[in-house]
NUSETOR-419521 format. One record per atom (N, C-alpha, C): residue number from 1; x, y, z; chain; residue in one letter. Coordinates in Angstrom, 2 decimals, padded with zeros to 5 digits, m for minus. Example, Ala and Ser with C-alpha at 12.3 -4.5 7.8 and 13.67 -1.06 7.14 Angstrom:
BEGIN
r seq->1 east->013.19 north->m005.69 up->007.80 mol->A type->A
r seq->1 east->012.30 north->m004.50 up->007.80 mol->A type->A
r seq->1 east->013.20 north->m003.30 up->007.80 mol->A type->A
r seq->2 east->012.85 north->m002.25 up->007.08 mol->A type->S
r seq->2 east->013.67 north->m001.06 up->007.14 mol->A type->S
r seq->2 east->012.90 north->000.03 up->007.87 mol->A type->S
END
This chain:
BEGIN
r seq->1 east->092.29 north->074.19 up->085.96 mol->A type->M
r seq->1 east->091.13 north->075.05 up->086.33 mol->A type->M
r seq->1 east->091.04 north->075.16 up->087.91 mol->A type->M
r seq->2 east->091.24 north->074.13 up->088.54 mol->A type->R
r seq->2 east->091.00 north->074.31 up->090.04 mol->A type->R
r seq->2 east->091.96 north->075.01 up->090.59 mol->A type->R
r seq->3 east->093.15 north->074.96 up->090.18 mol->A type->L
r seq->3 east->094.28 north->075.77 up->090.60 mol->A type->L
r seq->3 east->094.16 north->077.18 up->090.10 mol->A type->L
r seq->4 east->093.63 north->077.50 up->088.93 mol->A type->L
r seq->4 east->093.27 north->078.94 up->088.81 mol->A type->L
r seq->4 east->092.28 north->079.57 up->089.69 mol->A type->L
r seq->5 east->091.21 north->078.76 up->090.21 mol->A type->H
r seq->5 east->090.34 north->079.14 up->091.17 mol->A type->H
r seq->5 east->090.91 north->079.26 up->092.38 mol->A type->H
r seq->6 east->091.81 north->078.27 up->092.85 mol->A type->L
r seq->6 east->092.47 north->078.54 up->094.10 mol->A type->L
r seq->6 east->093.30 north->079.68 up->094.29 mol->A type->L
r seq->7 east->094.02 north->080.03 up->093.25 mol->A type->S
r seq->7 east->094.84 north->081.10 up->093.31 mol->A type->S
r seq->7 east->094.10 north->082.45 up->093.06 mol->A type->S
r seq->8 east->092.99 north->082.44 up->092.59 mol->A type->F
r seq->8 east->092.15 north->083.65 up->092.65 mol->A type->F
r seq->8 east->091.71 north->083.96 up->093.77 mol->A type->F
r seq->9 east->091.23 north->083.03 up->094.67 mol->A type->L
r seq->9 east->090.78 north->083.07 up->096.06 mol->A type->L
r seq->9 east->091.83 north->083.33 up->096.79 mol->A type->L
r seq->10 east->093.01 north->083.03 up->096.66 mol->A type->A
r seq->10 east->094.12 north->083.39 up->097.51 mol->A type->A
r seq->10 east->094.29 north->084.91 up->097.44 mol->A type->A
r seq->11 east->094.51 north->085.34 up->096.21 mol->A type->F
r seq->11 east->094.89 north->086.71 up->095.53 mol->A type->F
r seq->11 east->093.66 north->087.48 up->096.23 mol->A type->F
r seq->12 east->092.51 north->087.16 up->096.05 mol->A type->I
r seq->12 east->091.31 north->088.14 up->096.60 mol->A type->I
r seq->12 east->091.41 north->088.10 up->098.03 mol->A type->I
r seq->13 east->091.79 north->087.09 up->098.92 mol->A type->F
r seq->13 east->091.84 north->087.20 up->100.33 mol->A type->F
r seq->13 east->092.97 north->087.86 up->100.85 mol->A type->F
r seq->14 east->093.89 north->087.76 up->099.88 mol->A type->G
r seq->14 east->095.28 north->088.55 up->100.44 mol->A type->G
r seq->14 east->094.94 north->090.14 up->100.20 mol->A type->G
r seq->15 east->094.33 north->090.41 up->099.10 mol->A type->A
r seq->15 east->094.04 north->091.69 up->098.96 mol->A type->A
r seq->15 east->092.87 north->092.24 up->100.02 mol->A type->A
r seq->16 east->092.08 north->091.52 up->100.44 mol->A type->I
r seq->16 east->091.05 north->091.82 up->101.47 mol->A type->I
r seq->16 east->091.95 north->092.23 up->102.81 mol->A type->I
r seq->17 east->093.10 north->091.50 up->103.04 mol->A type->A
r seq->17 east->093.55 north->091.35 up->104.26 mol->A type->A
r seq->17 east->094.54 north->092.69 up->104.15 mol->A type->A
r seq->18 east->095.16 north->092.94 up->103.06 mol->A type->L
r seq->18 east->096.04 north->094.21 up->102.86 mol->A type->L
r seq->18 east->095.05 north->095.62 up->102.90 mol->A type->L
r seq->19 east->093.64 north->095.42 up->102.41 mol->A type->S
r seq->19 east->093.10 north->096.58 up->102.52 mol->A type->S
r seq->19 east->092.34 north->096.73 up->103.72 mol->A type->S
r seq->20 east->092.33 north->095.86 up->104.54 mol->A type->G
r seq->20 east->091.96 north->096.21 up->105.83 mol->A type->G
r seq->20 east->093.15 north->097.05 up->106.90 mol->A type->G
r seq->21 east->094.20 north->096.94 up->106.38 mol->A type->Q
r seq->21 east->095.35 north->097.60 up->107.17 mol->A type->Q
r seq->21 east->095.02 north->098.93 up->107.54 mol->A type->Q
r seq->22 east->094.60 north->099.75 up->106.51 mol->A type->D
r seq->22 east->094.31 north->101.29 up->106.64 mol->A type->D
r seq->22 east->092.94 north->101.47 up->107.06 mol->A type->D
r seq->23 east->092.04 north->100.67 up->107.27 mol->A type->S
r seq->23 east->090.77 north->101.04 up->107.55 mol->A type->S
r seq->23 east->090.51 north->101.38 up->109.07 mol->A type->S
r seq->24 east->089.63 north->102.08 up->109.11 mol->A type->K
r seq->24 east->089.08 north->102.55 up->110.85 mol->A type->K
r seq->24 east->088.20 north->101.50 up->111.31 mol->A type->K
r seq->25 east->088.17 north->101.59 up->112.41 mol->A type->P
r seq->25 east->087.30 north->100.47 up->113.26 mol->A type->P
r seq->25 east->085.76 north->100.62 up->112.65 mol->A type->P
r seq->26 east->085.37 north->101.81 up->112.28 mol->A type->D
r seq->26 east->083.91 north->102.31 up->111.87 mol->A type->D
r seq->26 east->083.82 north->101.12 up->110.61 mol->A type->D
r seq->27 east->084.84 north->101.11 up->109.95 mol->A type->D
r seq->27 east->084.40 north->100.62 up->108.42 mol->A type->D
r seq->27 east->084.16 north->099.06 up->108.83 mol->A type->D
r seq->28 east->084.87 north->098.44 up->109.79 mol->A type->F
r seq->28 east->084.38 north->097.00 up->110.15 mol->A type->F
r seq->28 east->082.97 north->096.90 up->110.92 mol->A type->F
r seq->29 east->082.59 north->097.98 up->111.39 mol->A type->A
r seq->29 east->081.50 north->097.89 up->112.13 mol->A type->A
r seq->29 east->080.35 north->097.81 up->110.82 mol->A type->A
r seq->30 east->080.77 north->098.71 up->109.95 mol->A type->S
r seq->30 east->079.73 north->098.80 up->108.89 mol->A type->S
r seq->30 east->079.75 north->097.70 up->107.76 mol->A type->S
r seq->31 east->080.88 north->096.95 up->107.99 mol->A type->F
r seq->31 east->080.80 north->095.89 up->106.81 mol->A type->F
r seq->31 east->079.57 north->094.76 up->107.02 mol->A type->F
r seq->32 east->078.92 north->094.76 up->108.32 mol->A type->G
r seq->32 east->077.84 north->093.93 up->108.46 mol->A type->G
r seq->32 east->076.78 north->094.44 up->107.73 mol->A type->G
r seq->33 east->076.41 north->095.60 up->107.69 mol->A type->R
r seq->33 east->075.44 north->096.45 up->106.98 mol->A type->R
r seq->33 east->075.66 north->096.19 up->105.40 mol->A type->R
r seq->34 east->077.08 north->096.35 up->104.94 mol->A type->V
r seq->34 east->077.41 north->096.27 up->103.56 mol->A type->V
r seq->34 east->077.04 north->094.76 up->103.19 mol->A type->V
r seq->35 east->077.54 north->093.71 up->103.87 mol->A type->K
r seq->35 east->077.20 north->092.41 up->103.53 mol->A type->K
r seq->35 east->075.47 north->092.04 up->103.39 mol->A type->K
r seq->36 east->074.92 north->092.43 up->104.34 mol->A type->D
r seq->36 east->073.49 north->092.53 up->104.35 mol->A type->D
r seq->36 east->072.95 north->093.17 up->103.16 mol->A type->D
r seq->37 east->073.32 north->094.38 up->102.63 mol->A type->A
r seq->37 east->072.73 north->095.13 up->101.72 mol->A type->A
r seq->37 east->073.30 north->094.12 up->100.47 mol->A type->A
r seq->38 east->074.42 north->093.74 up->100.36 mol->A type->V
r seq->38 east->074.97 north->092.80 up->098.99 mol->A type->V
r seq->38 east->074.14 north->091.67 up->098.97 mol->A type->V
r seq->39 east->073.74 north->090.86 up->100.04 mol->A type->S
r seq->39 east->072.84 north->089.60 up->100.08 mol->A type->S
r seq->39 east->071.46 north->090.15 up->099.39 mol->A type->S
r seq->40 east->070.81 north->091.06 up->100.08 mol->A type->R
r seq->40 east->069.54 north->091.31 up->099.74 mol->A type->R
r seq->40 east->069.41 north->091.74 up->098.31 mol->A type->R
r seq->41 east->070.42 north->092.85 up->097.92 mol->A type->T
r seq->41 east->070.36 north->093.03 up->096.45 mol->A type->T
r seq->41 east->070.51 north->092.01 up->095.27 mol->A type->T
r seq->42 east->071.54 north->091.38 up->095.57 mol->A type->I
r seq->42 east->072.09 north->090.29 up->094.70 mol->A type->I
r seq->42 east->071.38 north->088.77 up->094.73 mol->A type->I
r seq->43 east->071.48 north->088.31 up->095.85 mol->A type->L
r seq->43 east->070.73 north->087.00 up->096.13 mol->A type->L
r seq->43 east->069.35 north->087.12 up->096.21 mol->A type->L
r seq->44 east->068.64 north->088.11 up->096.80 mol->A type->E
r seq->44 east->067.30 north->088.01 up->097.04 mol->A type->E
r seq->44 east->066.61 north->089.18 up->095.95 mol->A type->E
r seq->45 east->067.46 north->089.77 up->095.20 mol->A type->S
r seq->45 east->066.78 north->090.74 up->094.33 mol->A type->S
r seq->45 east->065.79 north->091.75 up->094.91 mol->A type->S
r seq->46 east->066.35 north->092.45 up->096.14 mol->A type->T
r seq->46 east->065.22 north->093.16 up->096.69 mol->A type->T
r seq->46 east->066.23 north->094.40 up->097.09 mol->A type->T
r seq->47 east->065.84 north->095.74 up->096.46 mol->A type->W
r seq->47 east->066.62 north->096.86 up->096.73 mol->A type->W
r seq->47 east->065.91 north->097.66 up->097.65 mol->A type->W
r seq->48 east->066.44 north->098.11 up->098.80 mol->A type->T
r seq->48 east->065.94 north->099.36 up->099.59 mol->A type->T
r seq->48 east->066.43 north->100.53 up->099.41 mol->A type->T
r seq->49 east->066.00 north->101.57 up->100.00 mol->A type->G
r seq->49 east->066.71 north->102.81 up->100.08 mol->A type->G
r seq->49 east->067.72 north->102.92 up->101.19 mol->A type->G
r seq->50 east->067.65 north->102.12 up->101.99 mol->A type->W
r seq->50 east->068.77 north->101.99 up->102.99 mol->A type->W
r seq->50 east->069.89 north->101.11 up->102.26 mol->A type->W
r seq->51 east->069.55 north->100.38 up->101.52 mol->A type->D
r seq->51 east->070.86 north->099.47 up->100.60 mol->A type->D
r seq->51 east->071.42 north->100.37 up->099.89 mol->A type->D
r seq->52 east->070.71 north->101.04 up->099.02 mol->A type->T
r seq->52 east->071.34 north->102.17 up->098.08 mol->A type->T
r seq->52 east->072.23 north->103.15 up->098.84 mol->A type->T
r seq->53 east->071.88 north->103.79 up->099.99 mol->A type->K
r seq->53 east->072.61 north->104.54 up->100.63 mol->A type->K
r seq->53 east->073.99 north->103.89 up->101.36 mol->A type->K
r seq->54 east->073.77 north->102.69 up->101.81 mol->A type->T
r seq->54 east->074.80 north->101.95 up->102.30 mol->A type->T
r seq->54 east->075.85 north->101.34 up->101.11 mol->A type->T
r seq->55 east->075.53 north->101.07 up->100.13 mol->A type->L
r seq->55 east->076.34 north->100.68 up->098.95 mol->A type->L
r seq->55 east->077.05 north->102.17 up->098.45 mol->A type->L
r seq->56 east->076.30 north->103.31 up->098.23 mol->A type->N
r seq->56 east->076.94 north->104.57 up->097.96 mol->A type->N
r seq->56 east->077.91 north->104.97 up->099.10 mol->A type->N
r seq->57 east->077.92 north->104.65 up->100.04 mol->A type->R
r seq->57 east->079.14 north->104.98 up->101.12 mol->A type->R
r seq->57 east->080.12 north->104.09 up->101.10 mol->A type->R
r seq->58 east->080.05 north->102.85 up->100.46 mol->A type->S
r seq->58 east->081.04 north->101.83 up->101.03 mol->A type->S
r seq->58 east->081.97 north->101.55 up->099.79 mol->A type->S
r seq->59 east->081.97 north->101.87 up->098.53 mol->A type->G
r seq->59 east->083.18 north->101.81 up->097.58 mol->A type->G
r seq->59 east->083.58 north->100.47 up->097.47 mol->A type->G
r seq->60 east->084.87 north->100.24 up->097.70 mol->A type->D
r seq->60 east->085.65 north->099.00 up->097.52 mol->A type->D
r seq->60 east->085.29 north->098.31 up->098.65 mol->A type->D
r seq->61 east->084.76 north->098.32 up->099.69 mol->A type->L
r seq->61 east->084.39 north->097.38 up->100.68 mol->A type->L
r seq->61 east->082.98 north->096.53 up->100.02 mol->A type->L
r seq->62 east->082.42 north->097.09 up->099.31 mol->A type->V
r seq->62 east->081.24 north->096.25 up->098.55 mol->A type->V
r seq->62 east->081.74 north->095.07 up->097.56 mol->A type->V
r seq->63 east->082.76 north->095.26 up->096.92 mol->A type->A
r seq->63 east->083.55 north->094.07 up->096.49 mol->A type->A
r seq->63 east->084.10 north->092.81 up->097.45 mol->A type->A
r seq->64 east->084.71 north->093.56 up->098.54 mol->A type->I
r seq->64 east->084.86 north->092.50 up->099.64 mol->A type->I
r seq->64 east->083.78 north->091.73 up->100.03 mol->A type->I
r seq->65 east->082.70 north->092.43 up->100.22 mol->A type->A
r seq->65 east->081.23 north->091.96 up->100.68 mol->A type->A
r seq->65 east->080.91 north->090.68 up->099.66 mol->A type->A
r seq->66 east->080.91 north->091.10 up->098.35 mol->A type->I
r seq->66 east->080.63 north->090.18 up->097.23 mol->A type->I
r seq->66 east->081.37 north->089.10 up->097.29 mol->A type->I
r seq->67 east->082.60 north->089.06 up->097.39 mol->A type->V
r seq->67 east->083.49 north->087.92 up->097.44 mol->A type->V
r seq->67 east->083.35 north->087.21 up->098.77 mol->A type->V
r seq->68 east->082.84 north->087.68 up->099.80 mol->A type->R
r seq->68 east->082.64 north->086.97 up->101.27 mol->A type->R
r seq->68 east->081.06 north->086.62 up->101.09 mol->A type->R
r seq->69 east->080.13 north->086.98 up->100.38 mol->A type->T
r seq->69 east->078.81 north->086.75 up->100.41 mol->A type->T
r seq->69 east->078.17 north->085.63 up->099.38 mol->A type->T
r seq->70 east->078.77 north->085.95 up->097.96 mol->A type->I
r seq->70 east->078.15 north->085.28 up->096.88 mol->A type->I
r seq->70 east->079.00 north->083.97 up->096.59 mol->A type->I
r seq->71 east->078.47 north->082.93 up->096.74 mol->A type->P
r seq->71 east->079.23 north->081.50 up->096.41 mol->A type->P
r seq->71 east->079.98 north->081.74 up->095.29 mol->A type->P
r seq->72 east->081.09 north->081.11 up->095.08 mol->A type->E
r seq->72 east->082.02 north->081.00 up->093.90 mol->A type->E
r seq->72 east->081.19 north->080.52 up->092.68 mol->A type->E
r seq->73 east->080.33 north->079.54 up->092.92 mol->A type->S
r seq->73 east->079.60 north->078.88 up->091.91 mol->A type->S
r seq->73 east->078.38 north->079.71 up->091.14 mol->A type->S
r seq->74 east->078.14 north->080.78 up->092.23 mol->A type->E
r seq->74 east->077.01 north->081.74 up->091.53 mol->A type->E
r seq->74 east->077.44 north->083.04 up->091.03 mol->A type->E
r seq->75 east->079.05 north->083.09 up->091.26 mol->A type->L
r seq->75 east->079.45 north->084.55 up->090.74 mol->A type->L
r seq->75 east->079.19 north->084.81 up->089.28 mol->A type->L
r seq->76 east->079.24 north->083.48 up->088.44 mol->A type->L
r seq->76 east->079.08 north->083.87 up->086.95 mol->A type->L
r seq->76 east->077.97 north->083.55 up->086.35 mol->A type->L
r seq->77 east->076.77 north->083.23 up->087.31 mol->A type->S
r seq->77 east->075.38 north->083.19 up->086.73 mol->A type->S
r seq->77 east->075.00 north->084.60 up->086.04 mol->A type->S
r seq->78 east->074.55 north->084.24 up->084.92 mol->A type->P
r seq->78 east->073.90 north->085.64 up->084.20 mol->A type->P
r seq->78 east->073.12 north->086.73 up->085.24 mol->A type->P
r seq->79 east->072.29 north->086.06 up->085.78 mol->A type->I
r seq->79 east->071.31 north->087.00 up->086.64 mol->A type->I
r seq->79 east->072.10 north->087.60 up->087.92 mol->A type->I
r seq->80 east->073.07 north->086.65 up->088.60 mol->A type->K
r seq->80 east->073.91 north->087.35 up->089.88 mol->A type->K
r seq->80 east->074.69 north->088.33 up->089.07 mol->A type->K
r seq->81 east->075.43 north->087.98 up->088.11 mol->A type->M
r seq->81 east->076.29 north->088.85 up->087.21 mol->A type->M
r seq->81 east->075.58 north->090.39 up->087.22 mol->A type->M
r seq->82 east->074.41 north->090.23 up->086.56 mol->A type->K
r seq->82 east->073.68 north->091.87 up->086.54 mol->A type->K
r seq->82 east->073.68 north->092.28 up->087.96 mol->A type->K
r seq->83 east->073.45 north->091.69 up->088.76 mol->A type->G
r seq->83 east->073.19 north->092.00 up->090.44 mol->A type->G
r seq->83 east->074.66 north->092.70 up->090.68 mol->A type->G
r seq->84 east->075.51 north->091.95 up->090.51 mol->A type->I
r seq->84 east->076.71 north->092.36 up->090.72 mol->A type->I
r seq->84 east->077.43 north->093.66 up->090.37 mol->A type->I
r seq->85 east->077.25 north->093.64 up->089.04 mol->A type->L
r seq->85 east->077.51 north->094.90 up->088.31 mol->A type->L
r seq->85 east->076.64 north->096.05 up->088.75 mol->A type->L
r seq->86 east->075.28 north->095.90 up->089.11 mol->A type->A
r seq->86 east->074.60 north->096.97 up->089.52 mol->A type->A
r seq->86 east->075.18 north->097.37 up->090.73 mol->A type->A
r seq->87 east->075.30 north->096.65 up->091.75 mol->A type->V
r seq->87 east->075.86 north->096.90 up->093.20 mol->A type->V
r seq->87 east->077.11 north->097.54 up->093.02 mol->A type->V
r seq->88 east->077.90 north->097.14 up->092.19 mol->A type->L
r seq->88 east->079.41 north->097.72 up->091.74 mol->A type->L
r seq->88 east->079.19 north->099.21 up->091.23 mol->A type->L
r seq->89 east->078.29 north->099.37 up->090.34 mol->A type->H
r seq->89 east->077.90 north->100.66 up->089.92 mol->A type->H
r seq->89 east->077.38 north->101.80 up->090.95 mol->A type->H
r seq->90 east->076.66 north->101.26 up->091.70 mol->A type->E
r seq->90 east->076.09 north->101.89 up->093.01 mol->A type->E
r seq->90 east->077.39 north->102.53 up->094.06 mol->A type->E
r seq->91 east->078.04 north->101.36 up->094.01 mol->A type->A
r seq->91 east->079.20 north->101.59 up->095.10 mol->A type->A
r seq->91 east->080.25 north->102.48 up->094.65 mol->A type->A
r seq->92 east->080.09 north->102.69 up->093.46 mol->A type->F
r seq->92 east->081.15 north->103.91 up->092.85 mol->A type->F
r seq->92 east->080.44 north->105.13 up->092.10 mol->A type->F
r seq->93 east->079.30 north->105.21 up->092.62 mol->A type->G
r seq->93 east->078.51 north->106.38 up->092.08 mol->A type->G
r seq->93 east->079.24 north->107.67 up->092.15 mol->A type->G
r seq->94 east->079.54 north->108.08 up->093.48 mol->A type->C
r seq->94 east->080.08 north->109.31 up->093.70 mol->A type->C
r seq->94 east->081.29 north->109.19 up->094.85 mol->A type->C
r seq->95 east->082.18 north->108.30 up->094.45 mol->A type->P
r seq->95 east->083.21 north->107.94 up->095.36 mol->A type->P
r seq->95 east->083.99 north->109.29 up->096.16 mol->A type->P
r seq->96 east->084.08 north->110.22 up->095.62 mol->A type->S
r seq->96 east->084.87 north->111.53 up->096.21 mol->A type->S
r seq->96 east->084.22 north->112.03 up->097.25 mol->A type->S
r seq->97 east->082.87 north->112.01 up->096.91 mol->A type->R
r seq->97 east->081.77 north->112.66 up->097.98 mol->A type->R
r seq->97 east->081.35 north->111.73 up->098.95 mol->A type->R
r seq->98 east->080.75 north->110.51 up->098.52 mol->A type->C
r seq->98 east->079.98 north->109.82 up->099.22 mol->A type->C
r seq->98 east->080.71 north->108.85 up->100.10 mol->A type->C
r seq->99 east->081.82 north->108.22 up->099.54 mol->A type->V
r seq->99 east->082.56 north->107.16 up->100.30 mol->A type->V
r seq->99 east->083.26 north->107.59 up->101.72 mol->A type->V
r seq->100 east->082.99 north->107.05 up->102.73 mol->A type->D
r seq->100 east->083.33 north->107.69 up->103.91 mol->A type->D
r seq->100 east->084.88 north->107.32 up->104.18 mol->A type->D
r seq->101 east->085.41 north->106.18 up->104.01 mol->A type->S
r seq->101 east->086.80 north->105.86 up->104.09 mol->A type->S
r seq->101 east->087.66 north->105.93 up->103.12 mol->A type->S
r seq->102 east->088.66 north->106.93 up->103.02 mol->A type->P
r seq->102 east->089.68 north->107.14 up->101.86 mol->A type->P
r seq->102 east->090.07 north->105.60 up->101.18 mol->A type->P
r seq->103 east->090.28 north->104.72 up->101.95 mol->A type->S
r seq->103 east->090.84 north->103.59 up->101.64 mol->A type->S
r seq->103 east->089.92 north->102.80 up->100.44 mol->A type->S
r seq->104 east->088.47 north->103.10 up->100.86 mol->A type->N
r seq->104 east->087.73 north->102.49 up->100.06 mol->A type->N
r seq->104 east->087.20 north->103.08 up->098.64 mol->A type->N
r seq->105 east->087.76 north->104.52 up->098.73 mol->A type->R
r seq->105 east->087.50 north->105.09 up->097.31 mol->A type->R
r seq->105 east->088.28 north->104.58 up->096.11 mol->A type->R
r seq->106 east->089.37 north->103.65 up->096.55 mol->A type->Q
r seq->106 east->090.20 north->103.16 up->095.31 mol->A type->Q
r seq->106 east->089.71 north->101.75 up->095.09 mol->A type->Q
r seq->107 east->089.35 north->101.35 up->093.82 mol->A type->P
r seq->107 east->088.78 north->100.20 up->093.69 mol->A type->P
r seq->107 east->089.80 north->098.77 up->093.57 mol->A type->P
r seq->108 east->090.52 north->098.71 up->094.45 mol->A type->S
r seq->108 east->091.51 north->097.68 up->094.34 mol->A type->S
r seq->108 east->090.87 north->096.29 up->094.13 mol->A type->S
r seq->109 east->090.07 north->095.78 up->095.21 mol->A type->V
r seq->109 east->089.60 north->094.56 up->095.01 mol->A type->V
r seq->109 east->088.32 north->094.62 up->094.19 mol->A type->V
r seq->110 east->087.69 north->095.64 up->093.75 mol->A type->T
r seq->110 east->086.69 north->095.88 up->092.87 mol->A type->T
r seq->110 east->087.14 north->095.42 up->091.25 mol->A type->T
r seq->111 east->088.47 north->095.92 up->091.05 mol->A type->M
r seq->111 east->089.16 north->095.75 up->089.62 mol->A type->M
r seq->111 east->089.57 north->094.25 up->089.62 mol->A type->M
r seq->112 east->089.98 north->093.52 up->090.79 mol->A type->L
r seq->112 east->090.48 north->092.38 up->090.66 mol->A type->L
r seq->112 east->088.95 north->091.49 up->090.49 mol->A type->L
r seq->113 east->087.97 north->091.50 up->090.97 mol->A type->L
r seq->113 east->086.78 north->090.95 up->090.87 mol->A type->L
r seq->113 east->086.30 north->091.10 up->089.49 mol->A type->L
r seq->114 east->086.34 north->092.21 up->089.02 mol->A type->L
r seq->114 east->085.70 north->092.61 up->087.61 mol->A type->L
r seq->114 east->086.49 north->091.96 up->086.57 mol->A type->L
r seq->115 east->087.81 north->091.83 up->086.74 mol->A type->E
r seq->115 east->088.80 north->091.06 up->085.86 mol->A type->E
r seq->115 east->088.85 north->089.64 up->085.87 mol->A type->E
r seq->116 east->088.12 north->089.15 up->087.14 mol->A type->H
r seq->116 east->088.13 north->087.73 up->087.50 mol->A type->H
r seq->116 east->086.62 north->087.53 up->086.73 mol->A type->H
r seq->117 east->085.61 north->088.05 up->086.64 mol->A type->L
r seq->117 east->084.31 north->088.10 up->085.96 mol->A type->L
r seq->117 east->084.42 north->088.17 up->084.78 mol->A type->L
r seq->118 east->085.41 north->089.18 up->084.14 mol->A type->R
r seq->118 east->085.57 north->089.17 up->082.58 mol->A type->R
r seq->118 east->086.36 north->088.23 up->082.37 mol->A type->R
r seq->119 east->087.30 north->087.41 up->082.78 mol->A type->N
r seq->119 east->087.83 north->086.41 up->082.25 mol->A type->N
r seq->119 east->087.15 north->085.15 up->082.39 mol->A type->N
r seq->120 east->086.06 north->085.05 up->083.02 mol->A type->H
r seq->120 east->085.32 north->083.64 up->083.07 mol->A type->H
r seq->120 east->083.80 north->083.96 up->082.46 mol->A type->H
r seq->121 east->083.51 north->084.89 up->082.22 mol->A type->A
r seq->121 east->082.00 north->085.20 up->081.83 mol->A type->A
r seq->121 east->081.73 north->084.98 up->080.35 mol->A type->A
r seq->122 east->080.53 north->084.51 up->080.09 mol->A type->M
r seq->122 east->080.37 north->084.33 up->078.63 mol->A type->M
r seq->122 east->080.35 north->085.42 up->077.91 mol->A type->M
r seq->123 east->080.67 north->085.30 up->076.66 mol->A type->A
r seq->123 east->081.01 north->086.63 up->075.77 mol->A type->A
r seq->123 east->079.89 north->087.73 up->075.88 mol->A type->A
r seq->124 east->078.70 north->087.12 up->075.89 mol->A type->T
r seq->124 east->077.52 north->088.18 up->076.17 mol->A type->T
r seq->124 east->077.65 north->089.20 up->077.27 mol->A type->T
r seq->125 east->078.35 north->088.53 up->078.44 mol->A type->S
r seq->125 east->078.42 north->089.45 up->079.44 mol->A type->S
r seq->125 east->079.55 north->090.25 up->079.66 mol->A type->S
r seq->126 east->080.44 north->090.24 up->078.56 mol->A type->Q
r seq->126 east->081.68 north->091.00 up->078.80 mol->A type->Q
r seq->126 east->081.57 north->092.28 up->078.46 mol->A type->Q
r seq->127 east->080.56 north->092.80 up->077.46 mol->A type->S
r seq->127 east->080.75 north->094.02 up->077.12 mol->A type->S
r seq->127 east->079.89 north->094.88 up->078.48 mol->A type->S
r seq->128 east->079.29 north->094.23 up->079.10 mol->A type->E
r seq->128 east->078.70 north->094.93 up->080.28 mol->A type->E
r seq->128 east->079.69 north->095.12 up->081.38 mol->A type->E
r seq->129 east->080.54 north->093.95 up->081.70 mol->A type->I
r seq->129 east->081.65 north->094.01 up->082.48 mol->A type->I
r seq->129 east->082.40 north->094.97 up->082.11 mol->A type->I
r seq->130 east->082.72 north->095.10 up->080.96 mol->A type->D
r seq->130 east->083.92 north->096.35 up->080.25 mol->A type->D
r seq->130 east->083.31 north->097.72 up->080.52 mol->A type->D
r seq->131 east->081.93 north->097.75 up->080.51 mol->A type->K
r seq->131 east->081.30 north->099.25 up->080.75 mol->A type->K
r seq->131 east->081.39 north->099.47 up->082.26 mol->A type->K
r seq->132 east->081.18 north->098.41 up->083.13 mol->A type->T
r seq->132 east->081.40 north->098.78 up->084.48 mol->A type->T
r seq->132 east->082.81 north->099.12 up->084.97 mol->A type->T
r seq->133 east->083.66 north->098.22 up->084.24 mol->A type->I
r seq->133 east->085.22 north->098.86 up->084.45 mol->A type->I
r seq->133 east->085.29 north->100.25 up->084.20 mol->A type->I
r seq->134 east->085.04 north->100.45 up->082.94 mol->A type->D
r seq->134 east->085.08 north->101.94 up->082.55 mol->A type->D
r seq->134 east->084.50 north->102.97 up->083.34 mol->A type->D
r seq->135 east->083.30 north->102.72 up->083.75 mol->A type->F
r seq->135 east->082.59 north->103.57 up->084.89 mol->A type->F
r seq->135 east->083.23 north->103.74 up->086.11 mol->A type->F
r seq->136 east->084.03 north->102.50 up->086.60 mol->A type->V
r seq->136 east->084.43 north->102.54 up->087.90 mol->A type->V
r seq->136 east->086.00 north->103.40 up->087.51 mol->A type->V
r seq->137 east->086.72 north->103.22 up->086.71 mol->A type->V
r seq->137 east->087.95 north->103.69 up->086.50 mol->A type->V
r seq->137 east->087.52 north->105.43 up->086.22 mol->A type->V
r seq->138 east->086.68 north->105.73 up->085.50 mol->A type->Q
r seq->138 east->086.13 north->107.05 up->085.29 mol->A type->Q
r seq->138 east->085.86 north->107.78 up->086.75 mol->A type->Q
r seq->139 east->085.13 north->107.17 up->087.50 mol->A type->Q
r seq->139 east->084.58 north->107.65 up->088.67 mol->A type->Q
r seq->139 east->085.63 north->107.95 up->089.90 mol->A type->Q
r seq->140 east->086.71 north->106.83 up->089.92 mol->A type->T
r seq->140 east->087.62 north->106.90 up->090.84 mol->A type->T
r seq->140 east->088.79 north->107.59 up->090.35 mol->A type->T
r seq->141 east->088.78 north->108.19 up->089.13 mol->A type->R
r seq->141 east->090.16 north->108.97 up->088.78 mol->A type->R
r seq->141 east->089.86 north->110.17 up->089.32 mol->A type->R
r seq->142 east->088.62 north->110.84 up->089.52 mol->A type->S
r seq->142 east->088.44 north->112.31 up->090.23 mol->A type->S
r seq->142 east->088.42 north->112.11 up->091.71 mol->A type->S
r seq->143 east->088.52 north->110.83 up->092.24 mol->A type->A
r seq->143 east->088.50 north->110.59 up->093.74 mol->A type->A
r seq->143 east->090.01 north->110.48 up->094.33 mol->A type->A
r seq->144 east->091.05 north->110.57 up->093.31 mol->A type->E
r seq->144 east->092.33 north->110.39 up->093.80 mol->A type->E
r seq->144 east->092.79 north->111.80 up->094.35 mol->A type->E
END
């Protein structure tokens, strides 16, 4: 089990490193704002209009912020998972129009995160995760 978690983390950090190769410098400048928005919305359960705007413009960068901000031990908490799914839903609300960076319009890290959550979540949460996966796939199909 521990090896599975370590391999997941290695895979996620590899994906994060690869996703940063075609990013603009502005992407990294905004990453701090994305991390702050993720922290407020998931850890503190506080939403602001600025957070919604930041998340809508960030796409896949939100999944990277989740992996870097939310401790592994809290990822599968039912309350935190609802927040994670809501944040990802906001991040891919309008990827073709709203997400600034073309590389963040495709959900590479997001899909890895959602599959990890689905594989380790309780049965009651899996249908919500499946709905989020379907939503992200549908939204990004038009962003290609």
